[in-house]
C-alpha positions in Angstrom: 76.4 15.0 12.8 75.6 12.0 14.6 74.9 9.1 12.8 72.0 6.8 13.4 73.4 4.0 14.7 75.3 6.1 17.5 72.1 7.3 18.1 70.3 3.9 18.4 73.5 2.7 20.3 73.2 5.5 22.6 69.4 6.1 23.3 69.9 2.2 24.4 72.5 2.8 26.3 70.8 5.3 28.4 67.9 2.8 29.1 69.3 0.0 30.0 72.4 1.5 31.6 73.8 -2.2 31.0 76.1 -3.3 27.9 75.7 -6.6 27.8 71.8 -5.9 27.5 72.2 -3.5 25.0 74.4 -5.3 22.8 71.9 -8.2 23.0 68.9 -6.1 22.3 70.9 -4.2 18.9 72.2 -7.7 18.3 76.4 -6.3 18.5 79.0 -7.3 20.7 79.7 -5.7 23.8 83.1 -3.9 22.4 81.1 -2.6 19.2 79.2 -0.8 21.9 82.3 0.4 23.9 83.4 1.7 20.4 81.0 3.6 19.6 80.4 5.5 22.9 84.2 6.3 22.8 83.5 7.5 19.5 80.5 9.3 20.7 82.8 10.7 24.0 85.5 11.8 22.3 83.2 14.2 20.0 81.2 15.7 23.0 84.3 16.2 24.7 82.8 14.9 27.5 81.6 11.7 29.4 78.3 10.6 29.1 78.5 7.2 31.4 80.2 6.5 34.7 81.0 2.6 34.0 82.6 0.3 36.3 82.5 -3.3 36.5 79.4 -3.5 38.6 77.6 -0.5 37.7 77.0 1.9 35.0 75.2 5.5 35.6 74.7 8.1 33.1 75.7 11.8 33.6 74.3 14.9 33.3 75.3 15.5 30.2 74.4 12.1 29.2 71.2 12.9 30.3 70.3 15.7 29.0 72.1 14.8 25.3 69.2 11.8 26.4 66.5 13.9 26.7 67.5 16.2 23.9 67.6 13.3 21.1 64.4 11.4 22.2 62.2 13.6 20.5 64.1 14.1 17.5 64.0 10.2 17.2 60.3 10.1 18.0 59.9 13.1 15.0 61.8 11.0 12.5 60.2 7.5 12.9 56.6 9.8 13.0 57.8 11.4 10.3 58.8 8.0 7.9 55.7 5.9 9.5 53.3 8.0 7.7 55.4 8.6 5.0 55.0 4.8 4.5 51.5 5.1 5.2 50.3 8.2 2.6 52.3 5.7 0.3 50.5 2.7 1.1 46.7 4.4 1.1 45.0 3.5 4.1 44.8 -0.2 5.5 44.7 -2.6 8.0 42.2 -2.3 10.9 41.0 1.1 12.7 38.8 0.2 16.4 36.3 3.0 16.6 33.6 3.9 19.5 31.1 5.7 21.0 30.3 6.4 24.5 26.5 7.5 24.9 23.4 7.0 22.1 23.4 10.2 21.4 27.2 10.2 19.7 26.1 6.8 18.0 25.0 8.4 14.5 27.5 10.6 14.9 29.9 8.0 14.5 27.7 6.0 12.2 27.8 9.1 9.7 32.3 9.0 10.5 32.5 5.3 9.0 30.3 5.9 6.4 32.1 8.5 4.8 35.7 6.8 6.0 34.7 3.6 4.5 33.6 5.2 1.1 36.8 6.9 0.7 39.2 3.7 1.8 37.3 0.5 1.4 40.3 -1.4 1.7 40.5 0.1 5.5 38.5 -2.8 7.8 36.5 -0.5 10.9 35.4 -2.1 13.7 32.5 -0.1 15.7 32.1 -1.1 20.0 30.3 1.2 22.1 32.8 1.7 25.1 31.2 1.7 28.6 32.0 4.8 30.9 34.3 3.3 32.9 36.7 2.2 30.5 36.9 4.6 27.8 40.1 6.3 29.1 41.9 2.5 29.5 40.9 1.3 26.0 42.8 4.4 24.2 45.9 4.0 26.2 46.1 0.4 25.6 45.2 0.9 21.9 41.8 -1.6 21.8 40.2 1.4 20.6 42.0 4.1 17.9 39.5 7.0 17.9 36.1 7.4 20.7 33.2 9.7 19.9 32.9 11.5 23.4 32.4 13.9 25.9 34.6 16.9 26.5 36.3 17.9 28.2 38.8 14.7 27.8 41.6 15.9 29.2 45.1 13.8 28.7 44.2 12.7 25.2 44.0 14.5 21.8 40.6 15.9 20.5 38.4 17.7 18.4 37.1 19.3 16.7 33.6 19.3 18.1 30.9 17.5 16.0 28.0 17.7 18.2 27.1 20.8 20.4 24.1 20.2 22.6 22.1 22.4 25.0 22.2 21.3 29.0 19.3 20.7 30.5 18.6 19.4 34.6 17.5 16.1 34.8 15.4 15.7 37.9 12.8 13.1 39.2 9.2 13.2 37.8 7.8 14.3 41.2 10.9 16.8 42.2 9.6 20.6 42.6 11.9 21.4 39.8 10.4 18.9 37.3 7.7 21.6 36.1 9.4 24.4 35.7 10.1 26.3 32.4 13.6 26.5 32.9 16.9 27.3 35.9 19.7 28.3 36.5 22.7 26.4 37.4 22.5 28.0 41.0 20.2 25.7 41.6 23.2 22.8 41.9 23.5 24.7 45.1 19.9 23.7 46.6 19.9 20.4 45.6 22.7 17.3 45.7 24.2 16.4 42.4 24.8 12.5 41.6 28.2 11.8 40.8 30.0 10.4 37.9 32.4 7.3 38.8 35.8 8.1 39.8 37.4 6.9 36.6 36.2 10.1 35.3 38.8 12.5 34.3 39.3 15.5 36.9 38.0 17.9 34.0 35.1 16.2 33.1 33.7 16.0 36.5 34.1 19.9 36.7 32.6 20.5 33.7 29.4 18.3 34.3 29.0 18.1 38.0 31.0 21.4 39.4 32.0 21.5 43.0 30.6 25.4 43.3 27.9 27.6 41.3 28.7 30.6 39.7 28.3 32.7 42.7 30.4 30.4 44.6 28.0 28.3 46.9 29.2 24.8 47.5 27.3 21.9 45.4 26.6 19.0 47.9 27.3 15.9 46.5 24.9 12.7 45.9 25.7 9.1 45.3 27.4 7.7 42.8 26.6 6.2 39.7 28.5 3.2 37.6 26.8 3.8 34.5 24.4 6.7 32.5 21.5 4.5 33.3 22.9 4.4 36.8 22.9 7.8 37.2 19.8 8.3 35.9 17.7 5.6 38.1 19.7 7.5 41.0 17.9 11.1 39.6 14.8 9.3 39.4 14.8 8.0 42.7 15.0 11.3 44.1 19.1 10.7 45.2 19.8 13.8 43.7 20.1 16.0 40.3 22.1 15.2 37.2 23.2 18.1 34.7 23.1 16.4 31.2 22.6 17.3 27.7 19.2 17.7 25.8 19.4 15.0 23.9 18.7 12.4 26.9 15.5 13.2 26.2 15.3 11.9 23.4 17.5 8.5 23.9 16.4 8.1 27.5 12.6 9.2 28.0 11.7 7.5 31.4 8.2 8.8 33.1 10.0 8.9 36.1 12.0 11.6 34.8 11.8 15.1 33.6 14.3 17.3 32.0 14.7 20.9 32.9 16.2 23.4 30.6 19.7 25.4 32.1 19.4 28.6 30.5 22.8 30.0 31.8 24.7 27.0 31.3 27.1 26.6 28.5 26.6 23.6 25.6 27.9 20.4 25.8 30.4 19.5 23.4 31.3 15.9 21.9 33.6 15.1 19.1 36.4 12.4 18.0 39.3 11.5 21.1 42.4 10.1 20.6 45.8 8.9 22.2 48.2 11.4 21.1 50.9 9.4 20.2 48.4 7.1 17.8 48.2 9.5 15.5 48.8 7.7 12.7 47.0 8.4 9.1 44.1 6.1 10.0 43.2 8.4 12.6 44.1 11.7 10.7 42.0 10.2 8.3 38.8 9.2 10.5 38.9 12.4 12.5 38.5 14.1 8.5 35.9 12.0 7.7 34.0 12.4 10.7 34.3 16.1 9.9 33.1 15.8 7.0 30.2 13.3 7.7 28.7 16.3 10.3 28.4 19.5 8.9 26.8 21.5 11.4 25.7 19.0 13.8 23.9 20.6 17.0 21.8 19.1 19.7 
């Protein structure tokens, strides 16, 4: 069995490809690095690195070993971290956010339950702009986001809010007085577009390229925020499928919301970066589920 310091030495050298930098990072001598590597290569029975006086290259066998070891080491570190967190209890700070007014009550209920259960953990609440939701999760400035699905590239779920879809149109639009419409009408009118930073899966869900029958959907202008999207609709620049809670949170005399009778519901819930699955995050998601049973549109 490989010892931890052997694995750490090997993976650090595989990353740095330089004995001096590896020794500096591990706070040992280059001779120690060489000794550990020779011992490891004898055990494997093959060279793991090709080294000359000028360059260090990892061999195919070494590269394969590094690829196999990294997730195992990460798994061990995650397990230890979770055990430490469980032993200490939920403390520290948690940064949570919501996107859009309709998710704010969901988040507020989750924060109330989480804070009651874990009073030693300070929760910071923010509203996340549409354009920075993904980057905020990636850089760690937000730990958990309550947002719309699909949110590809992130861990998410379960859905806490199920909201029927309606079509936002200008108040004087020909469809404004309709009892309901089909998704097929998207092929007859320009559809206002979400900003480019929005994920591809989300855009396909909200503003599809084609109707269910395969007709192309004409693209309207792009808005940077949800209010801008609705303003473009109100000015007659296009239509936009949205959740029916928009009636409550964005009532405007220059807009009408028409039910879409054949569209699936919009789902909203917790989203977080997959590598950020700390005990705090898991406990907050659990609190969010318990605080929002049977939430609907």
